[in-house]
DSSP file (Angstrom, degrees, kcal/mol; ACC not computed):
  #  RESIDUE AA STRUCTURE BP1 BP2  ACC     N-H-->O    O-->H-N    N-H-->O    O-->H-N    TCO  KAPPA ALPHA  PHI   PSI    X-CA   Y-CA   Z-CA
    1    1 A M              0   0    0      0, 0.0    30,-0.1     0, 0.0     3,-0.1   0.000 360.0 360.0 360.0 119.9  -19.2    6.6    5.9
    2    2 A S        +     0   0    0      1,-0.2     2,-0.3     2,-0.0    29,-0.0   0.676 360.0  26.5-101.8 -19.7  -20.5    8.3    8.9
    3    3 A E  S    S-     0   0    0     28,-0.2    -1,-0.2     0, 0.0     2,-0.1  -0.982  82.7 -97.1-144.5 156.2  -17.4    9.4   10.8
    4    4 A A        -     0   0    0     -2,-0.3     2,-0.5    -3,-0.1    -2,-0.0  -0.345  30.6-138.1 -69.5 149.5  -13.8   10.3   10.0
    5    5 A I        -     0   0    0     -2,-0.1     2,-0.4     2,-0.0    -1,-0.0  -0.939  21.1-179.3-108.5 130.4  -11.0    7.8   10.4
    6    6 A R        +     0   0    0     -2,-0.5     2,-0.4    20,-0.0    -2,-0.0  -0.924   8.7 163.4-134.2 109.8   -7.8    8.9   12.0
    7    7 A L        -     0   0    0     -2,-0.4     3,-0.1     4,-0.1    -2,-0.0  -0.985  25.8-140.4-125.8 136.3   -4.9    6.5   12.4
    8    8 A L    >   -     0   0    0     -2,-0.4     3,-2.4     1,-0.2    -2,-0.0  -0.418  46.9 -68.1 -84.7 165.5   -1.3    7.3   13.1
    9    9 A P  T 3  S+     0   0    0      0, 0.0    -1,-0.2     0, 0.0     3,-0.1  -0.312 126.8  23.4 -52.6 134.0    1.7    5.5   11.5
   10   10 A G  T 3  S+     0   0    0      1,-0.3     2,-0.3    -3,-0.1    -2,-0.0   0.322 100.3 111.8  88.6  -7.4    1.8    2.0   12.9
   11   11 A E    <   +     0   0    0     -3,-2.4    -1,-0.3    13,-0.1     2,-0.2  -0.759  42.7  72.4 -99.1 147.6   -1.9    1.9   13.8
   12   12 A G  S    S-     0   0    0     -2,-0.3     2,-0.6    -3,-0.1    14,-0.2  -0.775  87.5 -48.9 140.5 177.9   -4.5   -0.2   12.0
   13   13 A E  E     -A   25   0A   0     12,-2.0    12,-3.1    -2,-0.2     2,-0.3  -0.734  57.5-129.2 -84.5 120.9   -5.5   -3.9   11.7
   14   14 A G  E     +A   24   0A   0     -2,-0.6     2,-0.3    10,-0.2    10,-0.2  -0.522  31.7 175.8 -72.7 131.3   -2.6   -6.1   11.1
   15   15 A I  E     -A   23   0A   0      8,-2.9     8,-2.3    -2,-0.3     2,-0.2  -0.951  36.0 -94.5-132.2 155.7   -2.9   -8.5    8.1
   16   16 A A  E     -A   22   0A   0     -2,-0.3     6,-0.2     6,-0.2     5,-0.1  -0.457  41.6-173.3 -73.1 135.9   -0.4  -11.0    6.6
   17   17 A G    >   -     0   0    0      4,-2.9     3,-1.1    -2,-0.2     4,-0.1  -0.581  39.5 -57.5-115.4-177.5    1.7   -9.8    3.7
   18   18 A P  G >  S+     0   0    0      0, 0.0     3,-1.9     0, 0.0    -1,-0.2  -0.272 120.7  13.5 -62.4 148.7    4.1  -11.6    1.4
   19   19 A W  G 3  S-     0   0    0      1,-0.3     3,-0.1    -3,-0.1    31,-0.0   0.773 133.3 -64.9  55.8  31.3    7.1  -13.3    2.9
   20   20 A G  G <  S+     0   0    0     -3,-1.1    -1,-0.3     1,-0.2     2,-0.1   0.558  95.9 144.9  74.2   7.9    5.5  -13.0    6.4
   21   21 A R    <   -     0   0    0     -3,-1.9    -4,-2.9    28,-0.1     2,-0.3  -0.430  48.1-115.6 -77.1 154.6    5.7   -9.2    6.4
   22   22 A S  E     -A   16   0A   0     -6,-0.2    20,-0.6    20,-0.1     2,-0.4  -0.644  23.2-166.6 -93.9 150.1    2.9   -7.2    8.0
   23   23 A I  E     -AB  15  41A   0     -8,-2.3    -8,-2.9    -2,-0.3     2,-0.6  -0.982  15.4-139.1-127.0 139.8    0.5   -4.9    6.3
   24   24 A L  E     -AB  14  40A   0     16,-2.5    16,-2.4    -2,-0.4     2,-0.8  -0.908   8.0-143.4-104.9 123.9   -1.7   -2.5    8.2
   25   25 A L  E     +AB  13  39A   0    -12,-3.1   -12,-2.0    -2,-0.6    14,-0.2  -0.762  23.5 174.2 -82.5 113.0   -5.3   -2.1    7.1
   26   26 A K  E     +     0   0A   0     12,-2.8     2,-0.3    -2,-0.8    13,-0.2   0.839  68.6   3.7 -90.4 -38.3   -6.1    1.6    7.6
   27   27 A A  E     - B   0  38A   0     11,-1.6    11,-2.7   -14,-0.1    -1,-0.3  -0.960  67.6-161.0-151.0 130.0   -9.6    1.7    6.0
   28   28 A A    >>  -     0   0    0     -2,-0.3     3,-1.9     9,-0.2     4,-1.0  -0.580  41.8 -93.7-104.7 170.3  -11.6   -1.1    4.6
   29   29 A G  T 34>S+     0   0    0      1,-0.3     5,-3.0     2,-0.2     3,-0.5   0.814 123.2  63.8 -53.6 -33.3  -14.6   -1.0    2.2
   30   30 A I  T 345S+     0   0    0      1,-0.2    -1,-0.3     3,-0.2     3,-0.3   0.796 106.5  44.5 -62.9 -27.1  -17.0   -0.9    5.1
   31   31 A H  T <45S+     0   0    0     -3,-1.9    -1,-0.2     1,-0.2    -2,-0.2   0.653 118.8  41.4 -88.1 -17.8  -15.5    2.4    6.2
   32   32 A T  T ><5S-     0   0    0     -4,-1.0     3,-1.7    -3,-0.5    -2,-0.2   0.080 113.9-102.4-121.0  22.3  -15.4    4.0    2.7
   33   33 A A  T 3 5S-     0   0    0     -4,-0.4    -3,-0.2    -3,-0.3    -4,-0.1   0.849  77.0 -66.2  56.4  35.4  -18.8    2.9    1.3
   34   34 A T  T 3 <S+     0   0    0     -5,-3.0    -1,-0.3     2,-0.2    -5,-0.1   0.607 110.0 120.9  62.2  18.2  -16.8    0.2   -0.7
   35   35 A H  S <  S-     0   0    0     -3,-1.7     2,-0.3    -6,-0.3    -2,-0.1   0.853  81.0 -26.8 -76.9 -34.3  -15.1    2.9   -2.8
   36   36 A Y        -     0   0    0     -8,-0.1     2,-0.3    -7,-0.1    -1,-0.3  -0.979  50.9-129.2-165.6 168.1  -11.5    1.9   -1.7
   37   37 A S        -     0   0    0     -2,-0.3     2,-0.5    -3,-0.1    -9,-0.2  -0.925  19.9-145.4-122.6 155.0   -9.3    0.3    0.9
   38   38 A L  E     -B   27   0A   0    -11,-2.7   -12,-2.8    -2,-0.3   -11,-1.6  -0.986  18.0-177.7-127.3 126.0   -6.2    1.9    2.4
   39   39 A L  E     -B   25   0A   0     -2,-0.5     2,-0.5   -14,-0.2   -14,-0.2  -0.886  18.5-145.3-122.3 150.5   -3.2   -0.1    3.4
   40   40 A E  E     -B   24   0A   0    -16,-2.4   -16,-2.5    -2,-0.3     2,-0.3  -0.980  20.5-174.2-115.8 122.5    0.2    0.8    5.0
   41   41 A F  E     -B   23   0A   0     -2,-0.5     2,-0.4   -18,-0.2   -18,-0.1  -0.872   6.1-169.8-112.5 146.8    3.2   -1.3    3.9
   42   42 A R        +     0   0    0    -20,-0.6     2,-0.4    -2,-0.3   -20,-0.1  -0.998   6.3 179.2-133.6 140.3    6.7   -1.1    5.3
   43   43 A A        -     0   0    0     -2,-0.4     3,-0.1   -22,-0.1     6,-0.1  -0.999  28.2-117.8-140.6 141.2    9.8   -2.8    3.8
   44   44 A A    >   -     0   0    0     -2,-0.4     3,-2.1     1,-0.1    -2,-0.0  -0.423  51.2 -81.3 -72.0 151.4   13.4   -2.8    4.8
   45   45 A P  T 3  S+     0   0    0      0, 0.0    -1,-0.1     0, 0.0    23,-0.1  -0.287 116.1   9.1 -54.0 132.5   16.0   -1.3    2.4
   46   46 A G  T 3  S+     0   0    0      1,-0.3    -2,-0.1    -3,-0.1     0, 0.0   0.371  95.7 133.4  79.8  -4.7   16.9   -3.8   -0.3
   47   47 A A    <   -     0   0    0     -3,-2.1    -1,-0.3     1,-0.1     2,-0.1  -0.583  58.6-121.7 -81.6 137.8   14.2   -6.3    0.7
   48   48 A P        -     0   0    0      0, 0.0    -4,-0.1     0, 0.0     3,-0.1  -0.459  27.9-172.3 -69.4 151.4   12.0   -7.8   -2.1
   49   49 A W        -     0   0    0      1,-0.4     2,-0.3    -2,-0.1   -28,-0.1   0.806  47.3 -17.0-112.3 -58.9    8.4   -7.1   -1.5
   50   50 A S        -     0   0    0    -33,-0.0    -1,-0.4   -31,-0.0     2,-0.2  -0.906  51.6-119.3-147.3 168.8    6.0   -8.9   -3.8
   51   51 A T        -     0   0    0     -2,-0.3     0, 0.0     1,-0.2     0, 0.0  -0.600  56.3 -63.8-104.8 172.0    5.7  -10.7   -7.1
   52   52 A Y        +     0   0    0     -2,-0.2     2,-0.3     1,-0.0    -1,-0.2  -0.266  63.6 167.3 -55.6 136.3    3.6   -9.8  -10.1
   53   53 A H        -     0   0    0     -3,-0.1     2,-0.3     2,-0.0    -3,-0.0  -0.990  19.9-162.8-149.2 156.2   -0.1   -9.8   -9.3
   54   54 A T        +     0   0    0     -2,-0.3    -2,-0.0     0, 0.0     3,-0.0  -0.971  15.1 159.2-135.5 153.8   -3.4   -8.7  -10.9
   55   55 A H        -     0   0    0     -2,-0.3    -2,-0.0     2,-0.2     0, 0.0  -0.955  50.5-102.8-163.7 165.3   -6.8   -8.1   -9.6
   56   56 A P  S    S+     0   0    0      0, 0.0     2,-0.2     0, 0.0    -1,-0.0   0.659  90.5  93.0 -73.6 -14.0   -9.9   -6.2  -10.7
   57   57 A A  S    S-     0   0    0      1,-0.1    -2,-0.2   -21,-0.0     2,-0.2  -0.493  78.3-118.1 -80.7 148.3   -9.3   -3.3   -8.2
   58   58 A A        -     0   0    0     -2,-0.2     2,-0.4     1,-0.0    -1,-0.1  -0.516  29.0-149.7 -76.4 152.4   -7.4   -0.2   -9.0
   59   59 A E        -     0   0    0     -2,-0.2     2,-0.3    27,-0.1    -1,-0.0  -0.948  14.7-175.5-124.9 147.6   -4.3    0.6   -7.1
   60   60 A A        -     0   0    0     -2,-0.4     2,-0.3    26,-0.0    26,-0.2  -0.989   9.0-162.4-136.5 145.0   -2.6    3.8   -6.1
   61   61 A W  E     -C   85   0B   0     24,-1.3    24,-2.2    -2,-0.3     2,-0.4  -0.950  10.0-173.6-128.4 146.7    0.8    4.1   -4.3
   62   62 A Y  E     -C   84   0B   0     -2,-0.3     2,-0.7    22,-0.2    22,-0.2  -0.964  19.2-143.1-138.2 123.7    2.4    7.0   -2.4
   63   63 A V        +     0   0    0     20,-2.3    19,-3.1    -2,-0.4    20,-0.2  -0.777  18.6 179.6 -90.4 114.5    6.0    6.6   -1.2
   64   64 A V        +     0   0    0     -2,-0.7     2,-0.3     1,-0.3    -1,-0.2   0.867  67.6   4.5 -82.2 -39.7    6.3    8.3    2.2
   65   65 A E  S    S+     0   0    0     16,-0.1    -1,-0.3    15,-0.0     2,-0.2  -0.998 112.1   2.4-150.0 142.1   10.0    7.6    2.9
   66   66 A G  S    S-     0   0    0     -2,-0.3    15,-0.7    -3,-0.1     2,-0.3  -0.494  86.1 -69.4  85.3-153.0   12.9    6.0    1.0
   67   67 A E  E     -D   80   0C   0     13,-0.2     2,-0.3    -2,-0.2    11,-0.0  -0.998  37.6-169.6-146.4 139.8   12.6    4.7   -2.6
   68   68 A L  E     -D   79   0C   0     11,-2.4    11,-3.4    -2,-0.3     2,-0.5  -0.847  16.6-138.2-121.2 161.4   10.9    1.7   -4.2
   69   69 A T  E     -D   78   0C   0     -2,-0.3     2,-0.3     9,-0.2     9,-0.2  -0.992  23.5-169.4-120.9 124.2   11.1    0.3   -7.7
   70   70 A F  E     -D   77   0C   0      7,-2.7     7,-3.1    -2,-0.5     2,-0.7  -0.780  22.9-136.3-108.0 152.1    7.8   -0.7   -9.4
   71   71 A R  E     +D   76   0C   0     -2,-0.3     2,-0.5     5,-0.2     5,-0.2  -0.942  34.5 175.2-103.9 108.0    7.2   -2.7  -12.5
   72   72 A L  E >   -D   75   0C   0      3,-2.6     3,-1.6    -2,-0.7    -2,-0.0  -0.966  65.5 -15.2-119.3 124.1    4.4   -0.8  -14.2
   73   73 A D  T 3  S-     0   0    0     -2,-0.5    -1,-0.2     1,-0.3     3,-0.1   0.866 129.9 -51.7  51.7  40.2    3.1   -1.8  -17.6
   74   74 A G  T 3  S+     0   0    0      1,-0.2     2,-0.3    -3,-0.1    -1,-0.3   0.526 119.8  96.7  80.4   6.5    6.2   -4.0  -18.2
   75   75 A R  E <  S-D   72   0C   0     -3,-1.6    -3,-2.6     2,-0.0     2,-0.4  -0.939  75.2-112.8-128.0 152.9    8.8   -1.4  -17.3
   76   76 A L  E     -D   71   0C   0     -2,-0.3     2,-0.5    -5,-0.2    -5,-0.2  -0.675  31.4-169.4 -83.6 133.9   10.8   -0.6  -14.1
   77   77 A V  E     -D   70   0C   0     -7,-3.1    -7,-2.7    -2,-0.4     2,-0.3  -0.986  17.0-137.2-127.5 121.9    9.9    2.7  -12.5
   78   78 A D  E     -D   69   0C   0     -2,-0.5    -9,-0.2    -9,-0.2   -11,-0.0  -0.606  17.8-163.4 -75.2 136.8   12.0    4.2   -9.7
   79   79 A A  E     -D   68   0C   0    -11,-3.4   -11,-2.4    -2,-0.3     3,-0.1  -0.836   8.9-175.1-127.5  92.3    9.7    5.7   -7.1
   80   80 A P  E >   -D   67   0C   0      0, 0.0     3,-2.6     0, 0.0   -17,-0.3  -0.208  49.0 -56.6 -77.7 174.4   11.5    8.1   -4.7
   81   81 A T  T 3  S+     0   0    0    -15,-0.7   -17,-0.2     1,-0.3     3,-0.1  -0.260 130.7  27.6 -48.9 132.6    9.9    9.8   -1.6
   82   82 A G  T 3  S+     0   0    0    -19,-3.1    -1,-0.3     1,-0.3   -18,-0.1   0.270  86.9 140.7  92.6 -10.0    6.8   11.7   -2.8
   83   83 A F    <   -     0   0    0     -3,-2.6   -20,-2.3   -20,-0.2     2,-0.4  -0.378  27.3-177.2 -63.1 140.7    6.2    9.4   -5.8
   84   84 A R  E     -C   62   0B   0    -22,-0.2     2,-0.3    -3,-0.1   -22,-0.2  -0.997   9.9-174.5-139.0 146.6    2.5    8.7   -6.4
   85   85 A S  E      C   61   0B   0    -24,-2.2   -24,-1.3    -2,-0.4    -2,-0.0  -0.964 360.0 360.0-133.1 153.2    0.8    6.5   -8.9
   86   86 A S              0   0    0     -2,-0.3    -1,-0.1   -26,-0.2   -27,-0.1   0.288 360.0 360.0-154.3 360.0   -2.8    6.0   -9.6
């Protein structure tokens, strides 16, 4: 990675998400020496987001605003603003 990346909310490369929702790609492996990718998701209150999925990459989440409910290790976890998982 040779230079800093600075993107504001709503900036990034748009990619398709579940149910036709948009996801913004903030940083891809090419920008981070393949260490991680960074995505921005937005969901309306009460809207379902995704179904169960697995993949070999690690995931981390940070809730910027509102509250989400995650299924982690088979249990439901409420995730209020400021919640982070890794």
